[in-house]
C-alpha positions as CSV (number, residue, x, y, z in Angstrom):
1,X,-70.8,-36.3,154.3
2,X,-69.4,-32.8,154.7
3,X,-69.0,-31.0,158.6
4,X,-70.4,-27.8,158.7
5,X,-68.2,-24.4,158.7
6,X,-69.0,-24.1,162.2
7,X,-67.6,-28.1,162.6
8,X,-64.4,-26.8,160.5
9,X,-64.2,-23.9,163.0
10,X,-64.3,-25.8,166.2
11,X,-62.3,-28.2,165.3
12,X,-59.6,-26.4,163.9
13,X,-60.0,-24.9,167.1
14,X,-59.3,-28.0,168.8
15,X,-56.8,-28.6,166.5
16,X,-55.0,-25.4,167.5
17,X,-55.4,-26.7,170.9
18,X,-53.9,-29.8,170.5
19,X,-51.0,-28.5,169.2
20,X,-50.3,-25.5,171.9
21,X,-50.7,-28.3,174.6
22,X,-48.0,-30.6,172.9
23,X,-45.8,-27.2,172.2
24,X,-46.0,-26.7,176.6
25,X,-45.0,-30.5,177.2
26,X,-43.0,-30.6,175.6
27,X,-41.1,-26.9,177.3
28,X,-42.6,-28.4,180.7
29,X,-40.0,-32.0,180.0
30,X,-37.1,-29.0,178.2
31,X,-37.0,-27.0,181.6
32,X,-34.2,-27.7,184.0
33,X,-36.5,-27.5,186.9
34,X,-37.8,-31.2,185.6
35,X,-33.6,-32.5,186.0
36,X,-33.5,-31.1,188.8
37,X,-37.1,-32.6,190.2
38,X,-36.2,-36.0,188.5
39,X,-32.6,-35.7,189.7
40,X,-34.7,-35.2,192.9
41,X,-36.5,-38.4,193.3
42,X,-33.8,-40.0,192.5
43,X,-31.7,-39.6,195.2
44,X,-35.3,-39.5,197.7
45,X,-35.2,-42.6,196.4
46,X,-31.6,-43.7,197.4
47,X,-31.3,-41.7,200.6
48,X,-35.3,-43.6,201.4
49,X,-33.4,-48.1,200.7
50,X,-30.3,-46.0,202.6
51,X,-32.7,-45.4,205.8
52,X,-34.6,-48.5,206.0
53,X,-31.3,-50.5,205.6
54,X,-29.5,-48.2,208.6
55,X,-32.3,-49.2,210.6
56,X,-32.7,-53.0,210.3
57,X,-28.5,-52.7,210.6
58,X,-29.3,-50.9,213.7
59,X,-32.7,-53.2,214.8
60,X,-30.5,-56.4,214.8
61,X,-27.7,-54.3,216.6
62,X,-30.1,-53.4,219.4
63,X,-31.5,-57.0,219.7
64,X,-27.7,-58.2,219.6
65,X,-26.7,-55.6,222.7
66,X,-29.7,-56.8,224.6
67,X,-28.8,-61.0,224.1
68,X,-25.2,-59.6,225.5
69,X,-26.7,-57.6,228.1
70,X,-28.6,-60.3,229.6
71,X,-26.1,-62.6,229.5
72,X,-23.9,-60.7,231.0
73,X,-26.6,-60.4,233.5
74,X,-27.0,-63.5,233.8
75,X,-23.3,-64.3,235.1
76,X,-23.5,-61.5,237.1
77,X,-26.1,-62.4,239.6
78,X,-24.2,-66.4,239.3
79,X,-21.5,-64.1,240.8
80,X,-22.9,-63.0,243.6
81,X,-25.3,-65.8,244.6
82,X,-22.3,-67.5,245.1
83,X,-20.7,-65.2,247.1
84,X,-23.0,-65.0,249.2
85,X,-23.0,-68.2,249.5
86,X,-19.3,-67.8,250.6
87,X,-20.0,-64.8,252.4
88,X,-23.3,-66.7,254.5
89,X,-20.8,-69.8,255.4
90,X,-22.7,-72.1,253.0
91,X,-20.6,-73.9,251.7
92,X,-19.0,-77.3,254.3
93,X,-16.0,-78.5,252.4
94,X,-13.0,-78.1,251.6
95,X,-13.6,-79.6,248.2
96,X,-16.7,-77.4,247.5
97,X,-14.6,-74.4,248.8
98,X,-12.3,-75.3,245.9
99,X,-15.2,-75.7,243.8
100,X,-17.1,-72.4,244.6
101,X,-13.6,-70.1,244.2
102,X,-12.8,-71.8,240.8
103,X,-16.6,-71.1,239.6
104,X,-16.0,-67.8,240.8
105,X,-13.3,-67.1,238.8
106,X,-14.1,-68.9,236.1
107,X,-17.3,-66.9,236.3
108,X,-15.4,-63.0,236.1
109,X,-13.5,-64.6,232.7
110,X,-16.8,-65.3,231.3
111,X,-18.5,-62.1,232.7
112,X,-15.3,-59.8,231.2
113,X,-15.5,-62.1,227.4
114,X,-19.4,-62.1,228.0
115,X,-19.3,-57.9,228.4
116,X,-16.9,-57.3,225.0
117,X,-19.7,-58.6,222.9
118,X,-21.5,-56.2,224.6
119,X,-19.1,-53.1,224.4
120,X,-19.0,-54.1,221.0
121,X,-22.1,-53.8,219.9
122,X,-22.7,-50.8,221.9
123,X,-19.6,-49.0,219.2
124,X,-21.0,-50.7,216.4
125,X,-24.5,-49.4,217.1
126,X,-23.3,-45.8,217.0
127,X,-22.6,-45.4,213.5
128,X,-25.6,-47.1,212.5
129,X,-27.6,-44.8,214.3
130,X,-25.1,-41.5,213.1
131,X,-25.5,-42.9,209.6
132,X,-29.3,-42.9,209.8
133,X,-29.7,-39.0,211.7
134,X,-27.5,-38.4,208.4
135,X,-29.7,-39.7,205.8
136,X,-32.9,-38.2,207.6
137,X,-31.4,-35.1,207.2
138,X,-29.7,-35.4,204.3
139,X,-30.8,-32.5,201.6
140,X,-33.2,-33.8,199.1
């Protein structure tokens, strides 16, 4: 069965339109903007990954800092409690007095050691926060 001349013309028009769509698609893929768009998409993915990693690192550092600060605060409160006992005269025996003074000295050393991680964590958090801001502002 043969197609009518009218149907044949419509099929030829359809073939022409299909060929034109193919040419346009080929031109679109070859445009410099398409390559730039793909490069930007790739960079965007990289920056999103970097941002996620930096946010995770910042979260970990904040948690470590809170723990270190809590340790320092616990030592501080024990020193205060022991000093107030000394100042209030609540220590009755010389041995207890010596032990309490020794504990205060020991706690002072512990406080300075416990304070170091908190400072180190704060220093480490600086670059993580700074890097996060850098990644978030990177031109895409």
